[in-house]
N, C-alpha and C positions, 0 to 999 in steps of 0.2 A: 473877543478879548483874550489875553493870555492868562495862564495860571488857572485853567479849568473854569473860567467864567464863560458860559456858553452864549451863543447868539441864536437867533431864530433859525439860522441856516444849519448850525451844528446839531440841533435837536428838532428835526422836522415833526410837525403836528404836536408839538409839546408847548404848552402854555408856559411862558417864562415871565416871572415877576421878581422885582427886587425892591428892598427898602433898607437904607436910603438910596437915592439914585446914583450916588458917587461910589458905590461898592466896586472895587477893582481898580479905581483910580486913586481917590484920596483915602478911602478905607481899604486897608490891606488885609484885614482879618475879618472873616465872615463865616457863616454856616450855610451850607447848601442842603436843601431838602428836595429830594427827587422822588416823585410818586410813580408807582407802576401798577398798571391794571393787574388784578390778581390772576385772571384767567389767561390773558394774552401775554402778560409780562411786558407789554409795550409801555414806554414811558409816557405819562400823561401830564406831568407837572414838574416844573423846576422853579424853586423859589430861593432866592439868596437874601439873607437877612444878617444884620450886624450881630456880633456875639454879645449876648446880654450877660449880666453879672452872675446869674445862677447857672450858666451853661457848662462850665468846666468842672463838673463834679460827677462822680460815678461811685459805685460800690461793688464789692466782690464778697460773696457769702459762701460759706460751707456749712451745711446743716448737720448737726449731730443730735442724738437723743440719748437720755440716760436709760440704761437697762440694768436691772438687778439680776445677776446670774446665780445668786444663792450659793448653795454648797458646791455646785458645779464650778463656780469661780475659783475655788481652792485648787482645782486641778487644771485650770486654764493654761498656765505656763507649760505643764507637763503634756497637756493635750496638744498644744501647738507644736511642741518639740517632737512628740510621737508621730503626729500626722506628717510632719515634714520628713522625718527619718524613714517612715514606712510607706511614703508615697501616697498617702490618703488615709481616710478613716476606715481601715480594715480591721480584721480580728486582732492582729498583733498590736496595732495602735490602741484599740479599745482596751485590751488587757493592761497595757502600760498605763493608760489613763486611770483605770479603776485602781490599779496598784498605788498610783500616786495619790489618789483621793483617799484611799484607805489609810495610807501612811500619814497624811495630813490630819485626819480625824483622830488618829491614835495619840498624837502629840498633845492634844487638848481634849482627849476623849470624854472625861467625866463631865466637864463644864458644857461641852457641846451637846452631849447626850441629854443632860438635864434641860438645857434651853430648848432643844428640839422637842423633848417630851412636853414641856410647858406649852409650846406653840401648838402641838398636836391636840393636847387636851383642851386648850382654849378654843380651837376651831370646832372641835366636836361638841363642846358645851356652849358654843357661841358666846363665850365670855372672854373678851380681850384682856380683862384684868388678870386672868391666870398667867398669861404670857408675861405681862408686866411685873407681876409678883415674883415670878421665877427669875427674871432678869435682874430684879433688884436684889434678890437673895444671893445670886451668883456674882453680882457686881459686874456684869458683862452683858453684852447683846451679841447676837449672831451677826457676823460680818455679811452684809448683803452682797458684797462684791459688785459694787456699782461701777459700771464702765461707760465710757462715751462711745456710742455706736454710730458710725457714719451712715447717714441716710441716703447719701448720693445727692446730686443736684436736684433741687426742688423748686427754686425760685428763678424767675426770669428778671433780668435787670430792667429798670425803668429810668427814664430821663425826662426832666422837665425844663422848659424854657419859657421865660416871661419876657415878652417884648412890649416896650412902651413906644408906640408910634405916634409922633407929633408932626403931622404933615404941615408944610409951610403955606400951602394954598389949596384951592379946590381940586386942582388936577392931581396933586399928590395924595389928597384925601381919598379920591376915587381909587387910586392904585392900592392904598392901604386896605380899603374895603374889598377890593378884588382879592387881595392876599388872604384876608379872613374868610371870604366866601370860598376860595379854592381849598383851603384846609378843611372847612366844613364839608364840602362835597366829597373830598377824598376819604374822610374818616367814616362816612355813612354808607350804608348798603344801598345798592340800586334796587328799584322795585318797579320795573317796567310793567305797565298795565295795571298798576295798583290803584289808580284813580278811576279805572274804567268801571262803569256801573253794570255793564253786560258781561264782562269776562275779567274780573279782578285776578291779578296774579297771586299765586299761593307761595311763591318763592322770592327770597331776597338774594341778591348777588353780593358776593364778598366785597368789602371795602378795599381800597388800594393799600399797597405796602410801600414803605418808605426806606430810602437810603439816605443817611445823614452823614455829612462830611464836613469836618472843620478845615478851613483854609487859613493858614498863618503866613503872613508876609506874601500873600498871593499864591501860595502853593498848598496842595492838600497834604495832610499829615501822612507820614510813611506807613505802609502796611506791613511793617516788620517790628521786631522787638526794640528797634531804635526809636520808636514813636515816643516822644517825650510826654505826651498826654495820654490819650486813649482813643480807640476806635469804637464806634457804635455799630452793632450788627443791624441787619435788616429788621425793621420795626413796624409796628402798627400804631396809629394815632388813636389813643383811647379817650382823650378828653380835649376839648377846645373851649376854654372859658374866655368870654369876651366882655369887656366893659367899655362902653362908648361915652361915659360921662367924663367931665374934666373937673377934677377936684370936687366931686359930688355935685357938679352942676352940668346941666345940658347946654353945651355950646356948639354952634354950627357956623360954618363960613357964611358970610352975608348973602342973603337971598338964595340960599341953597339948603339942602337937607343933609349935607356932608359934614360929618363930625370933625371937631377940631383935634380930637385925640382918640386913639384906640389902644386899650390895654389887652393883650392877647397872651394867654397862658396855654401852652401846648404840653400834653403828657403823652409820652411814647413808651411802648413796651416792646422789648426785643422778642424775636420769634424763636430763638434757640438759646439753650443754656450755655454758659461760659465754662470751658474746661481748659486744662493746663496747656494743651498744644495751641490754643488760640492766642495765648499771650505772645508767642513768637510771631504772630501775624499782626500785632499792634493793638489788640483789644485790652 
């Protein structure tokens, strides 16, 4: 098929599955899940599914933490300026910073001195009340100079998809079951020899990695900043929740063990953090 919809010939030795069966013909929008063996990077699986209602959402985060700089914060602007003008934190920059800090303390010297003394006495006597009494007497508290400090990227994006598969007959039910089984196999580690009673394996092989692509009007979303939605980076499948009941009832096609419905919730986590330059690539 056109528009990135592969055939068995396009992807040799790759299992291809889809639901519903009219993806690419009647259904013009779908999600492609391609699984790759961690070690060989050979594609092992390609599944095309309709786009569910919870699919088109993502999040971007920047992590900050609050830091109290104390009296050093009073000299922060001068410190930044001195460091820039002196090409780093050298002797001249340090002198400029200390001079700025001293000048800042002199302007409110008496109150600051009293409050610092109260805090020092309180620590030595292990009596927090001394500090509070001094602050109440002066009608002021020391400025903690709280700032927002950037922690750097610390979270990996996650994406969830909930599919409600309602096969129309036994054959389609078997395909839906194969899809669920394929996701289960790809998300779990290999353990060759693990069932052997004579030489059980002590190692697990890494699960597969996934590439997730949205197709809209039969074409994949662009990998540039013109992407009107978002691109998902290479991910791993962290959870596969399955429910084979139909409205809290067990229903199967006549004279078979094939379920009438399968609810499947997939949770993916990206392998790399998102940074500014990736936005121009459609993330």
